[in-house]
MARSE-732497 format. One record per residue (C-alpha): residue in three letters; chain; y, x, z. Coordinates in steps of 0.5 Angstrom, whole numbers. Layout:
# residues N
ATOM  drenfi  guza      y      x      z
ATOM     ALA     A      Y      X      Z
...
This chain:
# residues 448
ATOM  drenfi  guza      y      x      z
ATOM     UNK     A    -47    -45    -15
ATOM     UNK     A    -49    -46     -8
ATOM     UNK     A    -54    -40     -8
ATOM     UNK     A    -48    -35    -10
ATOM     UNK     A    -43    -38     -5
ATOM     UNK     A    -49    -37      0
ATOM     UNK     A    -50    -30     -2
ATOM     UNK     A    -43    -28     -2
ATOM     UNK     A    -43    -31      6
ATOM     UNK     A    -49    -27      7
ATOM     UNK     A    -45    -20      5
ATOM     UNK     A    -39    -22      9
ATOM     UNK     A    -43    -23     15
ATOM     UNK     A    -47    -17     14
ATOM     UNK     A    -41    -13     14
ATOM     UNK     A    -38    -16     20
ATOM     UNK     A    -45    -15     23
ATOM     UNK     A    -45     -7     21
ATOM     UNK     A    -38     -6     23
ATOM     UNK     A    -36     -9     29
ATOM     UNK     A    -30     -9     32
ATOM     UNK     A    -26     -7     26
ATOM     UNK     A    -22    -14     25
ATOM     UNK     A    -18    -11     19
ATOM     UNK     A    -23     -9     15
ATOM     UNK     A    -27    -16     16
ATOM     UNK     A    -21    -19     14
ATOM     UNK     A    -20    -15      7
ATOM     UNK     A    -27    -15      5
ATOM     UNK     A    -27    -23      6
ATOM     UNK     A    -21    -24      2
ATOM     UNK     A    -24    -20     -4
ATOM     UNK     A    -31    -23     -3
ATOM     UNK     A    -29    -30     -3
ATOM     UNK     A    -26    -30    -10
ATOM     UNK     A    -32    -26    -13
ATOM     UNK     A    -37    -32    -14
ATOM     UNK     A    -34    -34    -21
ATOM     UNK     A    -35    -27    -23
ATOM     UNK     A    -43    -27    -21
ATOM     UNK     A    -44    -33    -24
ATOM     UNK     A    -41    -31    -31
ATOM     UNK     A    -44    -24    -30
ATOM     UNK     A    -51    -24    -26
ATOM     UNK     A    -53    -17    -27
ATOM     UNK     A    -47    -15    -22
ATOM     UNK     A    -51    -19    -17
ATOM     UNK     A    -58    -16    -19
ATOM     UNK     A    -55     -9    -18
ATOM     UNK     A    -52    -11    -11
ATOM     UNK     A    -45     -8    -13
ATOM     UNK     A    -41    -12     -8
ATOM     UNK     A    -46    -10     -3
ATOM     UNK     A    -45     -3     -5
ATOM     UNK     A    -37     -3     -6
ATOM     UNK     A    -37     -5      1
ATOM     UNK     A    -40      1      4
ATOM     UNK     A    -36      7      4
ATOM     UNK     A    -39     13      0
ATOM     UNK     A    -36     18      6
ATOM     UNK     A    -33     17     13
ATOM     UNK     A    -30     23     16
ATOM     UNK     A    -28     23     23
ATOM     UNK     A    -25     30     27
ATOM     UNK     A    -21     32     33
ATOM     UNK     A    -14     35     32
ATOM     UNK     A    -12     39     38
ATOM     UNK     A     -5     42     38
ATOM     UNK     A      1     44     43
ATOM     UNK     A      8     41     44
ATOM     UNK     A     14     45     45
ATOM     UNK     A     13     45     52
ATOM     UNK     A      6     48     51
ATOM     UNK     A      2     42     53
ATOM     UNK     A     -4     41     49
ATOM     UNK     A     -6     34     46
ATOM     UNK     A    -12     32     42
ATOM     UNK     A    -12     26     37
ATOM     UNK     A    -17     24     32
ATOM     UNK     A    -17     25     25
ATOM     UNK     A    -20     20     19
ATOM     UNK     A    -21     21     12
ATOM     UNK     A    -25     15      9
ATOM     UNK     A    -27     16      1
ATOM     UNK     A    -29      9     -1
ATOM     UNK     A    -31      9     -8
ATOM     UNK     A    -30     15    -13
ATOM     UNK     A    -33     11    -19
ATOM     UNK     A    -27     11    -23
ATOM     UNK     A    -24     18    -21
ATOM     UNK     A    -23     23    -15
ATOM     UNK     A    -21     19     -9
ATOM     UNK     A    -14     17     -8
ATOM     UNK     A    -10     15     -2
ATOM     UNK     A     -5     16      3
ATOM     UNK     A     -5     19     10
ATOM     UNK     A     -2     15     16
ATOM     UNK     A      0     18     22
ATOM     UNK     A      1     12     27
ATOM     UNK     A     -1     11     34
ATOM     UNK     A     -5      4     31
ATOM     UNK     A     -9      8     27
ATOM     UNK     A    -17      8     28
ATOM     UNK     A    -23      7     24
ATOM     UNK     A    -23      0     22
ATOM     UNK     A    -15      1     20
ATOM     UNK     A    -17      6     15
ATOM     UNK     A    -23      3     12
ATOM     UNK     A    -19     -3     11
ATOM     UNK     A    -14      1      7
ATOM     UNK     A    -19      5      4
ATOM     UNK     A    -22     -2      1
ATOM     UNK     A    -16     -5     -1
ATOM     UNK     A    -14      2     -5
ATOM     UNK     A    -21      2     -9
ATOM     UNK     A    -18     -5    -12
ATOM     UNK     A    -11     -3    -13
ATOM     UNK     A    -12      4    -16
ATOM     UNK     A    -17      0    -21
ATOM     UNK     A    -12     -5    -23
ATOM     UNK     A     -7      1    -25
ATOM     UNK     A    -11      3    -30
ATOM     UNK     A    -11     10    -28
ATOM     UNK     A    -17     15    -27
ATOM     UNK     A    -17     15    -19
ATOM     UNK     A    -22     12    -14
ATOM     UNK     A    -20      9     -7
ATOM     UNK     A    -20     13      0
ATOM     UNK     A    -15     13      6
ATOM     UNK     A    -14     17     12
ATOM     UNK     A     -9     19     18
ATOM     UNK     A     -9     20     25
ATOM     UNK     A     -7     16     31
ATOM     UNK     A     -1     21     32
ATOM     UNK     A      6     18     32
ATOM     UNK     A     11     23     29
ATOM     UNK     A     17     19     32
ATOM     UNK     A     21     23     37
ATOM     UNK     A     17     29     36
ATOM     UNK     A     21     36     33
ATOM     UNK     A     20     39     27
ATOM     UNK     A     16     44     30
ATOM     UNK     A     11     39     33
ATOM     UNK     A     10     36     27
ATOM     UNK     A      8     42     24
ATOM     UNK     A      3     44     29
ATOM     UNK     A      0     38     28
ATOM     UNK     A      0     38     21
ATOM     UNK     A     -3     45     21
ATOM     UNK     A     -9     43     25
ATOM     UNK     A    -10     36     22
ATOM     UNK     A    -11     40     15
ATOM     UNK     A    -15     46     18
ATOM     UNK     A    -21     41     18
ATOM     UNK     A    -19     36     13
ATOM     UNK     A    -18     42      7
ATOM     UNK     A    -25     43      6
ATOM     UNK     A    -26     36      4
ATOM     UNK     A    -20     36     -1
ATOM     UNK     A    -19     38     -8
ATOM     UNK     A    -16     36    -15
ATOM     UNK     A    -22     33    -18
ATOM     UNK     A    -25     31    -11
ATOM     UNK     A    -20     27     -6
ATOM     UNK     A    -13     27     -7
ATOM     UNK     A     -9     24     -1
ATOM     UNK     A     -1     22     -1
ATOM     UNK     A      3     20      4
ATOM     UNK     A      3     13      8
ATOM     UNK     A      7     10     15
ATOM     UNK     A      9     17     19
ATOM     UNK     A      7     22     13
ATOM     UNK     A     13     23      9
ATOM     UNK     A     16     29      5
ATOM     UNK     A     16     33     11
ATOM     UNK     A      9     32     13
ATOM     UNK     A      7     33      6
ATOM     UNK     A     10     40      6
ATOM     UNK     A      7     42     12
ATOM     UNK     A      0     40     10
ATOM     UNK     A      0     43      3
ATOM     UNK     A      3     49      6
ATOM     UNK     A     -3     50     11
ATOM     UNK     A     -8     48      5
ATOM     UNK     A     -5     53      1
ATOM     UNK     A     -5     58      6
ATOM     UNK     A    -13     57      8
ATOM     UNK     A    -15     56      1
ATOM     UNK     A    -11     62     -2
ATOM     UNK     A    -10     57     -8
ATOM     UNK     A     -3     54    -11
ATOM     UNK     A     -7     47    -13
ATOM     UNK     A     -1     43    -14
ATOM     UNK     A     -6     37    -15
ATOM     UNK     A     -9     36     -9
ATOM     UNK     A     -3     33     -5
ATOM     UNK     A      2     28     -8
ATOM     UNK     A      8     26     -6
ATOM     UNK     A     11     33     -6
ATOM     UNK     A     18     35     -6
ATOM     UNK     A     20     36    -14
ATOM     UNK     A     22     43    -13
ATOM     UNK     A     15     45    -12
ATOM     UNK     A     10     40    -16
ATOM     UNK     A     12     33    -14
ATOM     UNK     A     14     28    -19
ATOM     UNK     A     21     25    -20
ATOM     UNK     A     21     17    -18
ATOM     UNK     A     15     18    -13
ATOM     UNK     A     19     17     -7
ATOM     UNK     A     22     11    -10
ATOM     UNK     A     16      8    -14
ATOM     UNK     A     13      3     -9
ATOM     UNK     A     19      0     -7
ATOM     UNK     A     21     -1    -15
ATOM     UNK     A     14     -3    -17
ATOM     UNK     A     14     -9    -12
ATOM     UNK     A     21    -11    -15
ATOM     UNK     A     18    -10    -22
ATOM     UNK     A     12    -14    -20
ATOM     UNK     A     16    -20    -17
ATOM     UNK     A     21    -20    -23
ATOM     UNK     A     15    -21    -28
ATOM     UNK     A     12    -27    -23
ATOM     UNK     A     19    -30    -24
ATOM     UNK     A     20    -29    -31
ATOM     UNK     A     13    -33    -32
ATOM     UNK     A     16    -39    -29
ATOM     UNK     A     22    -38    -33
ATOM     UNK     A     26    -35    -27
ATOM     UNK     A     30    -29    -26
ATOM     UNK     A     31    -24    -20
ATOM     UNK     A     39    -24    -21
ATOM     UNK     A     43    -27    -16
ATOM     UNK     A     37    -29    -11
ATOM     UNK     A     38    -28     -4
ATOM     UNK     A     32    -24     -1
ATOM     UNK     A     30    -21      5
ATOM     UNK     A     26    -14      6
ATOM     UNK     A     22    -13     12
ATOM     UNK     A     22     -6     14
ATOM     UNK     A     27      0     13
ATOM     UNK     A     22      5     11
ATOM     UNK     A     21      8      4
ATOM     UNK     A     18      2      1
ATOM     UNK     A     23     -2      4
ATOM     UNK     A     29      2      2
ATOM     UNK     A     28      3     -5
ATOM     UNK     A     26     -4     -6
ATOM     UNK     A     33     -6     -3
ATOM     UNK     A     36     -1     -8
ATOM     UNK     A     32     -4    -14
ATOM     UNK     A     34    -11    -12
ATOM     UNK     A     41     -9    -12
ATOM     UNK     A     41     -6    -18
ATOM     UNK     A     38    -12    -22
ATOM     UNK     A     43    -17    -19
ATOM     UNK     A     40    -19    -12
ATOM     UNK     A     43    -20     -5
ATOM     UNK     A     39    -17      0
ATOM     UNK     A     41    -20      7
ATOM     UNK     A     36    -17     12
ATOM     UNK     A     32    -12     14
ATOM     UNK     A     28    -10     20
ATOM     UNK     A     24     -4     24
ATOM     UNK     A     19     -5     29
ATOM     UNK     A     24     -6     35
ATOM     UNK     A     28    -12     31
ATOM     UNK     A     32    -15     25
ATOM     UNK     A     38    -14     22
ATOM     UNK     A     42    -20     19
ATOM     UNK     A     48    -18     14
ATOM     UNK     A     50    -25     10
ATOM     UNK     A     55    -20      6
ATOM     UNK     A     49    -16      4
ATOM     UNK     A     45    -10      7
ATOM     UNK     A     49     -4      6
ATOM     UNK     A     44      1      4
ATOM     UNK     A     47      7      5
ATOM     UNK     A     48      6     12
ATOM     UNK     A     40      4     12
ATOM     UNK     A     39     10      9
ATOM     UNK     A     43     15     13
ATOM     UNK     A     40     11     20
ATOM     UNK     A     33     12     18
ATOM     UNK     A     32     18     13
ATOM     UNK     A     37     22     16
ATOM     UNK     A     38     21     23
ATOM     UNK     A     31     18     24
ATOM     UNK     A     34     12     28
ATOM     UNK     A     33      5     30
ATOM     UNK     A     36     -1     25
ATOM     UNK     A     40     -3     31
ATOM     UNK     A     45      2     30
ATOM     UNK     A     47     -2     23
ATOM     UNK     A     50     -7     27
ATOM     UNK     A     54     -3     31
ATOM     UNK     A     57      0     25
ATOM     UNK     A     58     -7     21
ATOM     UNK     A     61    -12     26
ATOM     UNK     A     59    -18     21
ATOM     UNK     A     52    -17     22
ATOM     UNK     A     47    -20     27
ATOM     UNK     A     42    -16     31
ATOM     UNK     A     36    -19     34
ATOM     UNK     A     31    -15     38
ATOM     UNK     A     24    -17     37
ATOM     UNK     A     27    -22     32
ATOM     UNK     A     23    -26     26
ATOM     UNK     A     26    -24     20
ATOM     UNK     A     22    -30     16
ATOM     UNK     A     26    -35     19
ATOM     UNK     A     32    -32     15
ATOM     UNK     A     33    -37      9
ATOM     UNK     A     32    -33      3
ATOM     UNK     A     29    -34     -4
ATOM     UNK     A     25    -28     -5
ATOM     UNK     A     21    -25      1
ATOM     UNK     A     18    -18      1
ATOM     UNK     A     14    -16      7
ATOM     UNK     A     14     -8      7
ATOM     UNK     A     13     -6     14
ATOM     UNK     A      5     -7     16
ATOM     UNK     A     -1    -11     16
ATOM     UNK     A     -1    -18     18
ATOM     UNK     A      7    -19     19
ATOM     UNK     A      7    -25     16
ATOM     UNK     A      3    -31     19
ATOM     UNK     A      2    -38     17
ATOM     UNK     A      8    -40     21
ATOM     UNK     A     13    -36     18
ATOM     UNK     A     10    -37     11
ATOM     UNK     A     12    -44     13
ATOM     UNK     A     19    -43     15
ATOM     UNK     A     20    -39      9
ATOM     UNK     A     17    -45      4
ATOM     UNK     A     22    -50      8
ATOM     UNK     A     28    -45      7
ATOM     UNK     A     27    -45      0
ATOM     UNK     A     23    -39     -2
ATOM     UNK     A     20    -39     -9
ATOM     UNK     A     17    -32     -9
ATOM     UNK     A     13    -27     -4
ATOM     UNK     A     12    -19     -6
ATOM     UNK     A      7    -15     -2
ATOM     UNK     A     10     -8     -1
ATOM     UNK     A      6     -7      5
ATOM     UNK     A     -2     -7      5
ATOM     UNK     A     -5    -14      7
ATOM     UNK     A      2    -16     10
ATOM     UNK     A      0    -23     10
ATOM     UNK     A     -5    -26     14
ATOM     UNK     A    -10    -31     11
ATOM     UNK     A     -7    -37     14
ATOM     UNK     A      0    -35     11
ATOM     UNK     A     -3    -34      4
ATOM     UNK     A     -6    -40      4
ATOM     UNK     A      0    -44      6
ATOM     UNK     A      4    -40      0
ATOM     UNK     A     -1    -41     -5
ATOM     UNK     A     -2    -49     -3
ATOM     UNK     A      6    -49     -3
ATOM     UNK     A      6    -46    -10
ATOM     UNK     A     10    -40     -8
ATOM     UNK     A      9    -34    -13
ATOM     UNK     A      5    -29     -9
ATOM     UNK     A      4    -22    -11
ATOM     UNK     A     -1    -19     -6
ATOM     UNK     A     -1    -12     -4
ATOM     UNK     A     -6     -9     -8
ATOM     UNK     A     -2    -11    -15
ATOM     UNK     A      5    -11    -12
ATOM     UNK     A      5     -5     -9
ATOM     UNK     A      1     -1    -14
ATOM     UNK     A      7      3    -17
ATOM     UNK     A      6      8    -11
ATOM     UNK     A     -1     10    -13
ATOM     UNK     A      0     10    -20
ATOM     UNK     A      6     14    -20
ATOM     UNK     A      2     19    -16
ATOM     UNK     A     -3     19    -21
ATOM     UNK     A      3     21    -26
ATOM     UNK     A      4     27    -21
ATOM     UNK     A     -3     29    -22
ATOM     UNK     A     -2     29    -29
ATOM     UNK     A      4     33    -29
ATOM     UNK     A      1     38    -24
ATOM     UNK     A     -5     39    -29
ATOM     UNK     A     -1     40    -35
ATOM     UNK     A      4     44    -31
ATOM     UNK     A     10     40    -33
ATOM     UNK     A     15     36    -30
ATOM     UNK     A     18     29    -33
ATOM     UNK     A     25     27    -33
ATOM     UNK     A     27     21    -28
ATOM     UNK     A     28     16    -33
ATOM     UNK     A     22     17    -37
ATOM     UNK     A     18     17    -31
ATOM     UNK     A     21     10    -29
ATOM     UNK     A     20      8    -35
ATOM     UNK     A     12      9    -35
ATOM     UNK     A     12      6    -28
ATOM     UNK     A     16      0    -31
ATOM     UNK     A     11     -1    -36
ATOM     UNK     A      5      0    -31
ATOM     UNK     A      7     -6    -27
ATOM     UNK     A      9    -10    -33
ATOM     UNK     A      1     -9    -35
ATOM     UNK     A     -1    -10    -28
ATOM     UNK     A      2    -17    -28
ATOM     UNK     A      0    -19    -35
ATOM     UNK     A     -7    -17    -34
ATOM     UNK     A     -8    -20    -27
ATOM     UNK     A     -5    -26    -30
ATOM     UNK     A    -10    -26    -36
ATOM     UNK     A    -16    -25    -31
ATOM     UNK     A    -14    -31    -27
ATOM     UNK     A    -13    -35    -33
ATOM     UNK     A    -20    -33    -35
ATOM     UNK     A    -23    -35    -28
ATOM     UNK     A    -20    -42    -28
ATOM     UNK     A    -14    -40    -23
ATOM     UNK     A     -8    -40    -27
ATOM     UNK     A     -2    -36    -23
ATOM     UNK     A     -6    -34    -18
ATOM     UNK     A     -5    -27    -17
ATOM     UNK     A    -10    -26    -11
ATOM     UNK     A    -16    -28    -16
ATOM     UNK     A    -13    -24    -22
ATOM     UNK     A    -12    -18    -18
ATOM     UNK     A    -19    -18    -14
ATOM     UNK     A    -23    -20    -20
ATOM     UNK     A    -19    -15    -25
ATOM     UNK     A    -20     -9    -20
ATOM     UNK     A    -28    -11    -18
ATOM     UNK     A    -30    -11    -26
ATOM     UNK     A    -27     -5    -27
ATOM     UNK     A    -30     -1    -22
ATOM     UNK     A    -37     -5    -22
ATOM     UNK     A    -38     -3    -30
ATOM     UNK     A    -37      4    -28
ATOM     UNK     A    -42      3    -22
ATOM     UNK     A    -47      0    -26
ATOM     UNK     A    -47      5    -32
ATOM     UNK     A    -48     11    -26
ATOM     UNK     A    -54      8    -24
ATOM     UNK     A    -56      7    -17
ATOM     UNK     A    -52     12    -13
């Protein structure tokens, strides 16, 4: 046992040494690697084939210049990224993030997480991530279009429906996907629908795709509560963020009889004790592209806290749906003290290691992002199926498929955690489940 633990610690330290300054990537690797000792004890051939070491090294990393002109004619230069982390189970699959915080370490952490997330969906897709340090907020449609066209002019040569299939993420919605697809189509002279997902349903997209991540995290939390003899109906909830994931998580929570009392954006938190009015949030964020502070201007009963902490608001269910490391240990303890019984991650790695430990030690039902928010990429894979067959499914059928996938993810994670002596621990269950599915394929392919 000591030998295996030492081996895993050496792997972690080697990753840190070879990838200096990439703290989010170090955090993601450490969180997964520390749960894999029982796997190496049960299946020692994975250690012999150095599967963990190989999974921690991306198959390819692409960095490129993205020059573009704003509406006044000034030239800007951004940096673009695409990291193909692992294609053992299928073509690379993962979103593009346009945000000023994007750097290589962020993209690698997201791509690493994506490998495991995609594997546990049971769909034939590998893991990747990409993006640029470009912030579309405050930019005109024409500026966003010019940036997307420049970005795709370089990236297109690395994409393909059997090679690498990006989707959206923070800062990349239907508008950006449209511009990216249009440029890909123009350059390649091919209408290759399956090369991007998150498209508009009128030109090859899938119904339910924009709702899928938010709906999926609620379905996962619903399954966690069922396993404890609880129901989501009647629960008081808070949902951080107010983007795509948060909006549709709120929608599904309300549909299942829960009450959402708070949401947020990067500027602050809005708390409405009567229940968040989803139609107002959608108009402010999706139509007007405004800030959540405008909600309180329209609803006098709501309180707005600039730079506020949403996790200090009492709730029974908390869904972090904004960004990485937004829920730290102090905030986790505040949730616990206020009676929170379930946390489901709609964002990628939104809870710090200290926060995760606090939640698990307190017995809170905790759904890590690689399991709880896998509904988005699962529905992207369903979109790829529809594109490949030149078909289009109904909203009801696609949502049914999503619901079944999320129930299966929870069941398999739950069973895997029990198999490896960690009942109810979905961190252990999701990490080991994803690892085993990828590792089996990697061993079969030989040393490549």
